[in-house]
C-alpha positions in Angstrom: 74.2 -23.9 36.7 77.0 -23.1 33.1 78.2 -26.5 33.4 74.1 -28.0 33.1 73.7 -25.4 30.2 77.0 -27.3 28.1 75.8 -30.5 28.9 72.2 -30.1 26.7 74.1 -28.4 24.3 75.7 -31.4 24.0 72.9 -33.9 24.1 71.9 -33.4 20.6 75.5 -33.4 19.2 76.0 -37.1 21.1 72.7 -38.1 20.2 73.4 -38.1 16.8 77.0 -39.6 16.9 75.0 -42.3 18.1 72.4 -42.7 15.3 72.7 -44.2 11.9 76.5 -45.2 12.4 76.0 -48.8 13.1 72.5 -49.6 12.6 73.4 -51.1 9.1 76.0 -53.5 11.2 73.2 -54.4 13.9 69.9 -54.6 11.4 72.5 -57.3 9.8 73.8 -58.8 13.1 70.1 -58.6 14.2 68.5 -60.7 11.2 71.4 -63.6 11.2 70.5 -64.3 15.0 67.1 -63.6 15.5 66.2 -65.4 11.8 65.4 -69.0 12.9 63.2 -67.6 16.1 61.4 -65.4 14.0 60.4 -68.7 11.5 59.2 -70.6 14.4 57.0 -67.8 15.2 55.6 -67.4 11.7 54.6 -70.8 12.4 52.0 -70.9 15.4 49.8 -69.2 12.8 47.6 -72.5 12.6 46.7 -72.0 15.8 44.8 -68.7 15.3 47.4 -66.3 16.8 48.2 -63.0 15.5 51.4 -61.1 16.3 51.9 -57.4 16.2 54.8 -55.8 18.0 58.1 -53.2 16.9 61.7 -53.2 16.3 63.7 -51.0 17.8 67.1 -49.6 18.1 68.9 -48.2 21.3 72.2 -46.5 21.6 73.0 -44.5 25.0 76.4 -43.1 25.3 78.5 -41.0 27.8 78.8 -37.6 27.9 80.7 -37.5 31.7 84.5 -37.4 29.4 85.4 -37.6 33.3 83.6 -40.8 33.7 86.0 -44.1 34.5 84.1 -46.2 32.4 85.4 -47.4 29.6 83.3 -48.8 27.3 81.8 -47.4 24.0 78.3 -47.3 25.5 76.4 -47.7 28.6 73.4 -49.0 26.2 73.7 -50.6 22.4 70.9 -53.1 22.4 68.4 -54.0 19.1 64.9 -55.3 20.6 62.2 -57.1 18.4 59.6 -57.5 20.4 56.2 -59.8 19.5 53.0 -59.9 21.8 49.8 -61.7 20.7 46.5 -62.3 22.6 44.0 -65.2 22.6 40.2 -65.3 24.9 37.3 -68.1 24.6 34.4 -68.1 27.6 36.6 -69.6 29.6 39.0 -66.6 29.8 42.2 -65.2 27.9 45.6 -65.9 27.5 48.1 -62.8 27.2 52.2 -63.0 25.6 54.8 -60.3 24.8 58.4 -61.7 24.3 61.0 -59.8 23.5 64.1 -60.7 20.9 67.4 -58.9 22.3 70.8 -58.5 21.2 73.1 -56.4 23.9 76.2 -54.9 22.4 77.3 -54.1 25.1 76.9 -57.6 27.3 77.7 -59.0 23.8 74.6 -62.0 24.7 71.6 -62.3 22.8 68.5 -63.5 25.1 64.7 -63.6 25.4 63.1 -61.4 27.6 59.0 -62.8 28.5 57.6 -59.1 29.2 54.5 -61.0 29.7 53.2 -64.9 30.1 49.2 -64.4 31.8 45.9 -66.5 32.2 42.8 -64.6 33.1 39.9 -66.4 34.5 36.7 -65.0 35.6 35.0 -67.8 37.8 32.5 -66.1 38.6 31.3 -62.7 37.6 32.5 -60.8 40.4 36.3 -62.3 40.6 38.8 -62.3 38.3 42.2 -64.4 38.1 45.6 -63.6 36.7 47.9 -65.8 36.9 51.7 -65.7 35.3 54.3 -63.5 34.7 53.0 -60.2 34.0 53.5 -56.3 35.5 51.7 -55.3 38.8 51.7 -51.5 39.1 49.2 -49.1 41.7 49.9 -46.0 43.6 49.5 -42.7 42.6 52.8 -40.6 42.2 54.4 -39.9 39.4 57.9 -41.5 39.2 57.6 -41.1 42.9 56.3 -45.1 44.8 55.2 -45.6 48.4 52.4 -47.8 48.0 53.6 -49.8 45.4 56.2 -52.2 45.6 56.6 -54.4 42.7 59.3 -54.6 40.7 61.5 -51.5 39.3 63.8 -50.7 36.1 66.1 -48.3 37.5 68.6 -49.1 35.2 66.0 -49.0 32.4 65.0 -45.0 33.9 68.8 -43.7 33.9 70.2 -45.0 30.2 67.0 -43.8 28.3 64.5 -46.9 27.7 60.9 -46.5 27.3 59.2 -46.1 30.2 57.4 -49.4 29.4 60.7 -50.7 30.7 60.6 -48.8 34.0 58.6 -51.2 35.2 59.6 -55.3 35.6 57.4 -58.2 35.1 57.9 -60.9 37.9 55.5 -64.2 38.1 52.3 -63.4 40.6 49.1 -64.2 41.8 46.6 -61.5 41.2 43.2 -61.6 42.8 40.1 -58.8 42.2 37.4 -59.3 43.6 34.5 -56.7 43.0 32.7 -55.6 45.3 29.6 -53.3 44.8 31.6 -50.1 45.0 34.9 -51.3 46.4 37.7 -53.4 44.6 40.1 -55.5 47.0 43.2 -56.3 45.2 45.4 -59.3 45.9 49.0 -59.6 44.8 51.4 -62.1 45.3 55.3 -62.9 44.7 55.8 -67.1 45.0 59.6 -65.5 45.0 61.2 -61.7 45.9 61.6 -59.9 43.3 63.8 -57.0 43.4 64.5 -53.8 41.0 66.7 -53.7 39.5 69.4 -51.5 40.1 72.8 -49.7 39.2 75.1 -52.1 41.1 78.5 -51.2 39.1 78.1 -53.5 35.7 78.0 -50.1 33.9 76.9 -47.5 35.8 79.6 -46.8 38.3 77.9 -46.8 42.5 78.7 -46.4 45.7 81.7 -48.4 46.9 80.3 -49.1 50.8 84.3 -50.9 51.5 85.3 -47.9 51.6 84.6 -46.8 54.7 86.4 -49.2 56.0 89.1 -49.5 54.2 89.9 -45.4 52.2 92.6 -47.2 49.7 89.4 -47.9 48.0 88.0 -45.9 45.6 84.4 -44.2 46.7 82.6 -44.7 43.3 83.0 -47.9 41.3 82.4 -50.5 38.5 82.3 -53.7 38.7 81.6 -56.0 35.6 81.2 -59.3 37.1 78.5 -57.8 38.7 76.6 -57.9 35.0 76.8 -61.5 35.4 75.0 -61.7 38.6 71.4 -62.0 39.9 70.3 -59.3 42.2 68.9 -60.8 45.8 70.2 -64.5 45.3 70.7 -65.0 49.2 67.0 -64.3 49.3 65.4 -66.4 45.9 65.5 -69.4 47.6 61.6 -69.9 46.1 60.1 -70.7 49.7 57.2 -69.6 50.8 58.6 -67.4 53.6 60.4 -65.2 51.1 57.8 -64.3 49.3 56.2 -60.9 49.1 52.2 -60.6 49.6 50.3 -57.0 48.7 46.4 -55.7 49.5 44.7 -52.8 48.3 41.1 -52.2 48.8 39.9 -48.7 46.5 36.5 -47.0 46.1 35.4 -44.0 44.5 33.8 -41.1 47.1 32.7 -38.7 44.7 34.8 -37.0 42.3 38.0 -38.7 44.6 39.2 -42.5 45.0 40.4 -43.7 48.0 42.8 -46.8 48.4 44.0 -47.9 51.3 47.2 -50.9 51.4 49.1 -53.1 53.0 52.3 -55.1 51.7 54.9 -57.8 53.4 57.9 -58.8 52.3 61.4 -56.9 51.4 63.0 -54.0 50.7 63.1 -53.4 46.9 66.6 -52.0 46.6 69.7 -53.6 48.7 68.4 -50.8 52.2 70.4 -53.1 54.2 74.5 -54.6 54.2 76.0 -57.3 56.1 79.7 -58.2 57.1 80.7 -60.9 54.7 84.4 -62.3 54.2 85.6 -59.2 55.6 83.9 -56.9 53.2 80.2 -55.6 53.0 77.4 -56.9 50.7 74.5 -55.4 50.2 71.0 -57.3 51.2 67.5 -57.0 51.3 65.9 -56.2 54.3 62.5 -57.3 55.7 59.7 -54.9 55.5 56.0 -54.1 56.1 54.1 -51.7 55.1 50.7 -49.6 55.4 49.4 -47.2 53.6 46.2 -44.8 51.8 46.3 -42.6 48.3 43.5 -40.2 47.5 43.2 -39.0 43.8 41.3 -37.2 42.3 40.0 -34.0 39.9 40.6 -30.4 42.4 39.8 -26.6 40.8 41.4 -27.1 37.1 43.5 -30.2 37.7 44.4 -33.1 39.8 45.1 -33.5 42.8 46.8 -36.8 44.1 47.8 -37.6 48.1 49.8 -40.7 49.6 51.2 -41.4 52.3 53.0 -45.4 54.2 54.5 -46.3 57.3 57.4 -48.5 56.6 58.6 -51.4 59.3 61.9 -52.1 58.7 62.1 -55.5 60.4 65.5 -56.1 61.0 66.3 -53.0 62.9 62.9 -52.3 64.9 64.6 -50.3 67.4 66.3 -48.1 64.2 69.9 -48.6 66.1 71.6 -51.2 63.6 73.6 -48.3 60.8 73.6 -51.2 58.8 69.9 -51.3 57.9 67.6 -49.1 57.4 65.2 -46.9 59.6 61.4 -48.0 59.8 60.4 -44.5 57.9 57.4 -42.4 57.2 56.5 -41.4 53.9 53.7 -39.0 52.3 53.5 -37.2 49.2 51.2 -34.5 47.6 50.9 -33.6 43.6 49.2 -31.5 41.7 49.1 -31.7 37.5 46.6 -29.9 35.2 46.8 -28.7 31.3 48.0 -25.2 31.0 46.6 -25.2 27.5 46.2 -28.1 24.4 50.2 -27.9 24.2 51.0 -27.7 27.5 50.9 -29.7 30.8 52.6 -29.1 34.4 52.8 -31.3 37.3 54.6 -30.8 40.6 54.7 -33.3 43.6 55.7 -32.6 47.6 57.1 -35.9 48.7 59.0 -36.2 52.3 60.2 -39.1 54.3 60.4 -39.0 58.1 62.2 -41.7 60.3 61.0 -43.2 62.9 63.7 -44.0 64.8 66.4 -40.6 64.3 67.9 -40.8 68.0 68.6 -44.8 67.7 70.1 -44.3 63.9 72.4 -41.5 65.5 73.9 -43.7 68.7 74.1 -46.3 65.7 76.0 -44.7 63.5 78.4 -43.6 67.0 78.0 -47.1 68.3 80.1 -48.6 65.4 82.8 -46.6 65.1 83.7 -46.8 68.8 83.3 -50.8 68.9 86.4 -49.8 66.4 88.4 -48.8 69.1 87.1 -44.5 68.2 87.0 -42.4 71.0 83.2 -40.5 70.6 84.8 -37.7 69.7 86.6 -39.2 67.0 83.5 -41.3 65.4 81.5 -37.8 65.4 84.1 -36.6 63.0 83.8 -40.0 60.4 81.7 -39.3 56.8 79.6 -41.1 57.8 78.7 -39.6 60.4 79.7 -35.8 59.2 77.2 -37.2 56.5 74.4 -39.1 57.5 70.6 -38.9 56.7 69.0 -36.2 58.3 65.8 -37.2 60.0 63.7 -35.6 57.8 64.2 -35.2 54.7 62.7 -33.8 51.1 62.3 -34.7 47.6 60.8 -32.0 45.7 59.9 -33.4 41.1 58.3 -30.9 38.6 57.1 -32.5 35.2 57.1 -30.6 32.0 55.1 -31.9 28.5 55.1 -30.0 25.5 52.7 -31.1 22.4 53.2 -29.6 19.1 53.3 -31.0 15.2 49.5 -32.0 15.9 50.8 -33.9 18.9 53.3 -35.9 16.7 56.6 -33.7 18.4 56.4 -34.5 22.4 59.4 -33.0 24.9 59.2 -33.9 28.1 61.1 -33.1 30.8 61.1 -34.5 34.5 63.1 -33.2 37.5 64.2 -34.5 41.4 65.6 -32.1 43.2 66.6 -33.5 46.9 68.0 -30.6 49.1 68.8 -32.9 52.6 71.0 -35.5 50.3 72.1 -32.7 48.0 71.2 -34.4 44.2 69.3 -33.8 41.5 68.3 -35.7 38.3 66.7 -34.0 35.1 65.5 -36.5 32.1 65.1 -35.0 29.4 62.8 -37.2 25.9 62.2 -35.6 23.1 59.4 -38.1 21.3 58.8 -37.6 17.4 56.3 -39.6 15.0 57.6 -40.0 11.6 54.4 -41.5 10.5 51.8 -44.3 11.3 54.4 -46.6 12.8 57.7 -45.0 13.2 59.2 -43.0 16.0 62.4 -41.5 16.9 63.6 -40.5 20.5 66.5 -38.9 21.3 67.5 -36.9 25.6 69.4 -37.2 28.3 69.9 -38.0 31.9 71.7 -35.5 33.8 73.3 -35.7 37.7 74.1 -33.9 40.1 75.3 -34.7 44.0 77.6 -33.1 46.4 81.3 -35.3 46.7 80.3 -35.5 50.9 77.3 -37.9 50.0 78.4 -40.4 47.9 76.3 -42.8 48.6 72.7 -40.8 47.7 71.1 -42.1 44.7 71.3 -39.2 42.7 75.4 -38.4 44.0 77.1 -41.5 43.3 75.6 -41.2 40.0 77.4 -37.4 39.3 79.7 -38.5 36.5 77.3 -40.3 34.9 75.2 -38.5 32.7 74.0 -39.5 28.9 72.5 -39.4 25.7 70.5 -41.4 24.3 68.9 -42.3 20.6 66.6 -44.6 20.0 64.1 -45.7 16.3 61.4 -47.5 16.5 59.2 -49.3 14.0 55.3 -50.4 15.2 53.8 -53.8 12.9 
């Protein structure tokens, strides 16, 4: 607790130190780098397109001095957003693209956040085709039936929450059948989550299981240039994804039923390749439901899902995720005009826990260990528990006529012995400009280095973002 108090006190000093020292240089570099792109976009005015967007300067620096990361910044970007839309009797077109100067990777690039066409061939059918963000489900930063791609690096490095959701090439059809709405989303090509891979945030090294001389937590700058899930991104139909949702209003509640066929969105499996363990994305099918609506003074949210791990149906392969049942219940309410609180209880239960335990022991016995020796290995002693819980808390405070927002979101996972705290403070300076600062703090147990937050335990960071909207 004392450690966290000192970290919180240090956040604002670190954030201020990031502030204006490099800003003038970033502005000059950005103007030079993208002068031609900006000029080109202005020339599109005769087409009747009007552009809006923003210009932002983002910096994230580490707080932990014992981190092995040697760079000056974990995240250092200047970003220009341009967005436009056009509609007529046939449909509409929406586009958002970002010109990004990345000071960590020393690159400049264009990111297409949205480029989609919306058509209404008949009154009760909408079609959305192109690159777009899809989202559904009722969890607050907990995702059961929302199996669309996310960017956890953006979450852990303090980017705007817009970037928590990754766009993907997809086809979306919405069919309105009286009280029912059916949504079908197809990704022709698998769209994985973006997760820490050693590029900036050091991660668990599974090869330390086989070679104790290798570091348990490792950074690999070469991974910055690697394409995620390259082994399955071949464009074939059998490598795509298909998601369905059927929803309806029932009184003051919205009920939804879901299904999904594709792959785990983050690498929940490993394969032995040339003597080394490499992450893979096992095949996955899910079914689920959700219910959300007003109950008393607040909003009640409930969601559940059954995950069928198709590459390990018996649950005996320790290198492939076990099938699980997931569920959550949440409640949020406004305690006053200034303060909102939200809480969630989330639980996962393995469907084949006996097979999971037997699989770990069998792996070590195949390596020549006795059962007694296998039971003393770290992978077995600190194995996952059959039932795992997650508790979340969100506190949002608004002041100064809603121009100041203070938001705290916390995860606590007792069985995994880890936690994550995210604080962000947003001050709207005027109608066009806002300043955001905050911190991401991680806790973990050294005996559980492979857990999602535990592997980041030495990578606390503070962030600052200045944004001008136009």
